[in-house]
N, C-alpha and C positions, 0 to 999 in steps of 0.2 A: 417533470410526468413522465410516467414511466407504465409499461405493458400493460399493468393492471389497472391504471389508471385511466388509461386510454381505451380499454375495454368497458371497461364503468361508462364511459362517457358515450360509446357509440350504443351500448346497453338502452340506456337510458334516450338516446334518439328513436331508435328501434321501438321502445314501447311508449313513444309519444310526449315524455317529461320533459325532452329538450328539445328546441328548433333545432334543424339542421345548420340553420343559419348561426346561431349562438355556439353551436359545436364547431363548426369552422372558425367561427372568431377566437374561439380558445385557441384551437390546436394553433391556427397560425402566430396566435400572438405569446406561445409560450416558448418558444426555441432560445428567443434572447431578451429574458426578461430583466430588466434594469431594476435593481433594489436600491430602495430611497428608505432606508429604515433609519431612526435614529433612535433608540431605544437605550443605548449606553451615552454617556457624557463624556466630552471634552476633547476629544479627536477628530480630525476631519473638518468637514463644513458642517452646518447643520442639517443640511438636507441632502446630502450625495456622500455615500462613503467610494464611491468610485469602483463599484464593483457588479458586471454587468453578466448574468448567470445564464450557463448554458443548460435550460430544464430539458432538452432534448435529447441530452449525451446516451442517455441510458436506452433509449428505442433505435440510436443510432449503432452504439458500438456496444450493448451488453453493459456498460458498464456506468454509472452516473459521473457527474463530477467531481472531482477529490479537489478538498480545500489545501493549497500551499501555505503553509503558516508562516513561514519565515519574510522576512519584510515587509507584511501585510501590518498594519494597525490594529487594535483590538475591535474598531468600529466597522472594519473592513471584513472582520474574522466572524463578527457577530452577525454582521449582515449577510455573508455568503451562507454559513451554517445556519440560520432561520429562513432564508429564501429557499435552500437546497431541501429544505426538512418539510415545506408546506407540504408534499406529496405524500407525508408521513413516511418515508423512506430513511433510515439513516444514513450520517453523513460522516464521513471520513475526512480527519485533518490531520496532512503532516506536519514533519519538521517544526513541532513546537519547543519551544524552551518551556522549564519549569513553571515559571511565574505566568506565562499564557495561558498551559495548560490548567493551571490552578482555577484562575479567573474565568477561563471556557466552562469549566465545570461548576462556578457559581451562576455562571447564566443558565446554563441548561444543565441542570441537577440530574435530571434521568440519563445523563452521560456517564462517558467512562473515560480518564486518564492515565495514558500507560507511558510514565516518565521515561522511561530505560529506553521506548522504543520512539519516543517525543512523536507521539500520536494522540488522537482523539475522537471519542464516537459521541456522536449528541445525544444516540440511545443503541440499546443492544440489537442488533438484527437477528432477525427470525431465525437465520441461517448459522449464526455462530450457536453452539456449546458452551454454553458458561459466558465469560467473561471474556473481553477482547484479547488478555493478556493469557486465560487459559493456564495450561500446566507450566506456561512458560514466565509465568509471574512468580511461581514459585523457585526455591532453592534449584541450583544448576544440575544436580545430581538426581533429579525427578522428572527431567525434560526427555519427550520421546522421541529418542532416534529413528523412527520410521513413518511412513506415510504415501503417500502419492508422490506428495513433493519433498524431498528434505532439503533444509537450509545447511551450509556447511560453512565453517568459518576456519581459518589458516590460524589466526590466535584469537584470544580474547577481546584486544583490541578492536578485533572487526565487529565484537557482537551487538554493538549498537544499530551499525549496519543491516546484520541479520537478523533483529528483532525488528525493524522496519517492515521485512520481506515477511517474516512471518505473521506480524500483526494485520498486514493489509492483506496475507491469503486467507486469515482466518475471518479477517471481515468481510472476504469475499465466497465466505462458506467452504472454504477449504481446511483440510485438518494437516499441517504440515508437520514433518519430524524435525530436530535440528540436533546439528552435531557440532558441537565448538572447539574451536583449539587443537586442532589437527596437521597442522602446516607441515612443511617439507623438512622443517629443522627436526623433526623428529615425526617421520613418516609413518613409524612403525604403529604410532596411535591411531591410524586407519583401520586395522584390522580388525577389531573387535567388529567397527561396524559395517565391514565389507556386504555382509547379507543384508543390510536394510539398505544400503545404498543401492547394491544391485538391483532389490525388487523395485526401488521406486521408478516409477515413470517418468521422472524430469527432478534435476538437481538446480540449486542455485549454489555457488560458491561465492563468499565474498571474503578477500586476499586483499592486503596490503603489502609494502615492502616489492621484492621480486613479483609478487604474484603468480608464483608457478603451480601452486594447488589445482586450479582451474583444468591446467593443459594435464597433470599428474592423474587426475579424475577421469578425464577425459578419456586416459587410455587405459582406466583399469574398468571401466561400465559402459553397458551400452544406450542406455539413459541419453538425451539431449541435454546438454547443459549449458546453464547462464550463466556467466562469468559478471562479477560486482568488483570491479576493481575499489579498494579505499584509499582514503587521504592518509593512510597508518605508516611510518616511518620516519628516517630521517633525511638531513637534507635532500640529498640527491634523489632521493622520491618524486621530489617534486609535486608534492601535494597528490599522489596518486596516480601521477602522468606514468612514471615506471611500471607499476601494475598495468594499465589500461594498454600500454602500448604492448607487451608482452603478454598480454590474454589474447589482443589482435594477432599476436604473430604465432598463437599456439600450436605445436607442431601436430598435436592430435586433432581431429577430425571431431564436428560436432558441438563447436563451441560459438555459441552468440555472445554477443559482451554488450552491457548498456554502460550506462556512464558512471563516473565516481561518485562513490558512496548512496549511489540510486536503490537502494532497496525497494522503495517503492515501485518503480520501473521494471525490475527484474519481476516481481511478483505480479502485475500485471501482465506481463509476457509470460508466465509460468499459465496463468489463469486462463486468458485465450488460447493457448495450445492445448491445453487440456480439454477445452470446450470444444475443439474441433472435430 
């Protein structure tokens, strides 16, 4: 249930089409609806995929529940997408491998699977211009580098994390820019993008290895910056831990840090900050 569903329900009560008791029951039963769908075959138990949905999250926080695909069975993913989609709103799934994304697209043919970002949406949100990937589904040369939010990567290997952030932002109705592969090994590559970076209201910076780009950018622009350490790097990067610790110890002020490879979390935080 989202704010539009709640408004419709209250309007129906006001017009005498729905009894107040029925409306109250509907609202009370909504928050944590147990989904017991069995539309697909083979995995899990016959009657319970083990998914307990939070249908009131959009009312409380302004953003509905998002499905974390990694580690879920296909039956669980289908049950979650179908249950959350009952309100008529699109559903976002993150951390999908190619096979599961293709499978979800077969189950929800009105959706979109973006393999490069490991994302799936059950249907195109009205807030999105074009597809979820938009201009970022094309060749890198055509990616826009400007927007209220600009996502920046230190290396090309950080792009999958950046695309998760970009796709989440587009799902939330924002139009981000993307500046890839401008890390400190060739810091001169930032210079052509500085006007767009300086004009942005907020930056998201994804970097692995030593994670220095976040601190560098925070010292160049006035916008707040969300740093995303990535698991890119050789052995002593410890799967992104070295970048995480470097970002937490950034000398430049105005840097917030999310978890390793968490492009989704960075995008969700950015959207909330811009909504203030």
